[in-house]
C-alpha positions as CSV (number, residue, x, y, z in Angstrom):
1,X,-0.9,14.0,-21.0
2,X,-2.6,10.6,-21.8
3,X,-3.5,8.3,-18.9
4,X,-4.5,4.9,-19.2
5,X,-7.2,3.2,-17.3
6,X,-7.3,-0.4,-15.4
7,X,-10.5,-1.9,-13.9
8,X,-10.2,-4.7,-11.6
9,X,-13.6,-6.2,-10.7
10,X,-15.0,-9.3,-9.3
11,X,-11.6,-10.6,-8.2
12,X,-11.5,-13.7,-6.3
13,X,-8.2,-13.2,-5.5
14,X,-5.7,-10.5,-5.9
15,X,-6.1,-8.7,-9.1
16,X,-2.5,-8.6,-9.9
17,X,0.0,-11.0,-8.9
18,X,4.0,-11.0,-9.3
19,X,6.3,-13.8,-8.5
20,X,10.0,-13.2,-8.5
21,X,9.4,-10.4,-10.9
22,X,8.8,-6.8,-11.4
23,X,5.8,-5.0,-12.5
24,X,6.2,-1.0,-13.7
25,X,3.2,0.7,-13.7
26,X,3.1,4.4,-15.0
27,X,0.7,6.9,-15.9
28,X,-2.4,4.9,-15.1
29,X,-5.6,5.3,-13.0
30,X,-6.6,2.2,-11.1
31,X,-10.1,1.1,-10.0
32,X,-10.0,-1.8,-7.8
33,X,-13.7,-2.9,-6.9
34,X,-13.2,-6.0,-5.0
35,X,-10.6,-7.9,-2.6
36,X,-6.8,-7.3,-3.1
37,X,-5.4,-4.9,-5.7
38,X,-1.9,-6.8,-5.5
39,X,-0.4,-9.6,-4.1
40,X,3.6,-10.1,-4.3
41,X,5.6,-13.4,-3.7
42,X,9.1,-14.5,-3.8
43,X,10.8,-10.8,-4.0
44,X,8.1,-9.6,-6.2
45,X,8.4,-5.9,-6.8
46,X,5.8,-3.4,-7.9
47,X,7.0,0.2,-9.2
48,X,4.4,3.0,-9.7
49,X,5.3,6.3,-11.2
50,X,2.4,9.1,-11.5
51,X,-0.4,6.5,-10.8
52,X,-3.5,6.6,-8.9
53,X,-4.9,3.5,-7.4
54,X,-8.7,3.7,-6.1
55,X,-9.6,0.7,-3.8
56,X,-13.3,0.6,-3.0
57,X,-15.0,-0.9,0.1
58,X,-12.5,-2.3,2.7
59,X,-10.6,-4.1,-0.2
60,X,-6.8,-4.3,0.5
61,X,-4.1,-2.4,-1.3
62,X,-1.1,-5.0,-1.3
63,X,-0.6,-8.5,0.4
64,X,2.5,-10.2,1.4
65,X,2.0,-13.4,3.2
66,X,4.7,-15.9,4.0
67,X,7.2,-13.9,1.2
68,X,8.8,-11.0,0.4
69,X,8.1,-8.1,-1.7
70,X,8.8,-4.2,-2.2
71,X,6.2,-1.6,-3.3
72,X,7.7,1.5,-4.7
73,X,5.8,4.9,-5.3
74,X,6.7,7.8,-7.1
75,X,4.6,10.8,-7.6
76,X,1.8,8.3,-7.0
77,X,-1.5,7.9,-4.8
78,X,-3.1,4.7,-3.4
79,X,-6.6,5.8,-1.8
80,X,-8.4,3.1,0.2
81,X,-11.9,3.2,1.7
82,X,-11.0,2.0,4.8
83,X,-9.2,-1.0,3.9
84,X,-5.4,-1.5,4.6
85,X,-2.8,-0.2,2.3
86,X,-0.3,-3.3,3.0
87,X,-0.9,-6.4,5.0
88,X,2.3,-8.3,5.8
89,X,1.5,-11.6,7.4
90,X,3.2,-15.0,8.3
91,X,6.8,-16.0,9.9
92,X,9.4,-14.7,7.6
93,X,7.4,-12.4,5.5
94,X,9.3,-9.2,4.7
95,X,7.6,-6.3,3.1
96,X,9.0,-2.9,2.0
97,X,6.8,0.2,0.8
98,X,8.8,3.0,-0.4
99,X,7.0,6.5,-1.4
100,X,8.6,9.5,-3.1
101,X,6.3,12.5,-3.6
102,X,3.2,10.4,-3.1
103,X,-0.2,10.3,-1.0
104,X,-1.3,7.4,1.1
105,X,-4.8,6.7,2.6
106,X,-5.0,3.6,4.7
107,X,-3.6,1.6,7.2
108,X,-0.9,-0.9,7.4
109,X,-1.1,-4.4,9.1
110,X,1.8,-6.4,10.0
111,X,1.6,-9.4,12.4
112,X,4.3,-10.6,14.8
113,X,6.3,-13.1,12.3
114,X,6.6,-10.4,9.6
115,X,8.7,-7.6,9.1
116,X,7.4,-4.5,7.6
117,X,9.5,-1.2,6.4
118,X,7.8,2.1,5.6
119,X,10.1,5.0,3.9
120,X,8.3,7.9,3.3
121,X,9.9,11.0,1.3
122,X,8.2,14.1,0.7
123,X,4.9,12.1,0.9
124,X,1.5,12.5,2.8
125,X,0.0,9.3,4.8
126,X,-3.4,9.8,6.1
127,X,-4.1,6.8,8.5
128,X,-7.4,5.7,8.2
129,X,-6.9,3.1,11.0
130,X,-4.7,1.9,13.6
131,X,-1.3,0.8,12.0
132,X,1.9,-1.4,13.0
133,X,4.9,-1.2,11.0
134,X,8.2,-2.8,12.0
135,X,10.5,0.2,10.6
136,X,9.5,3.3,9.7
137,X,11.6,6.3,8.0
138,X,9.9,9.5,7.8
139,X,11.8,12.1,5.5
140,X,9.9,15.5,5.0
141,X,6.6,13.7,5.1
142,X,3.2,13.8,7.0
143,X,1.6,11.2,8.9
144,X,-2.1,12.3,9.8
145,X,-3.3,10.1,12.4
146,X,-6.9,11.5,12.4
147,X,-9.4,9.2,11.2
148,X,-11.1,11.9,8.9
149,X,-12.4,13.9,11.9
150,X,-10.5,16.2,14.3
151,X,-11.8,14.4,16.9
152,X,-10.6,10.8,16.8
153,X,-6.8,9.6,16.4
154,X,-5.5,6.4,15.1
155,X,-2.6,4.7,16.9
156,X,0.8,4.2,14.9
157,X,3.1,1.4,16.3
158,X,6.4,1.1,15.5
């Protein structure tokens, strides 16, 4: 099947931004070369279906700051190179990350004033750094705490 390609280079802020809206991305390979892939504000939602996002360097996947947002992945992958999959910062921030038959590489950061909810269904999460989430639901999924080696484990705090 045909796939689309999106390249985000030299972003000064987020490559994509959604404010009170919904962005649906399907059958796409996304390459993020700098900064944050996507920012969510005021209840914004990203839905990914059969999509792979490659994030270079220590750039972030999704950022929710002083707001609310939902990320939904179905048959998709988010691959960071050591950066955060999701950052949820700021008092009143509520971030939701739902996956179904998806693969995640990276960690999740949530500060004390924010709430993050991660729901994994038939998915694999390879934690490349220590992670803090407020709520975690794991249904038939694997959470691998290793940092790419058999000898070093990351910490998942829920």
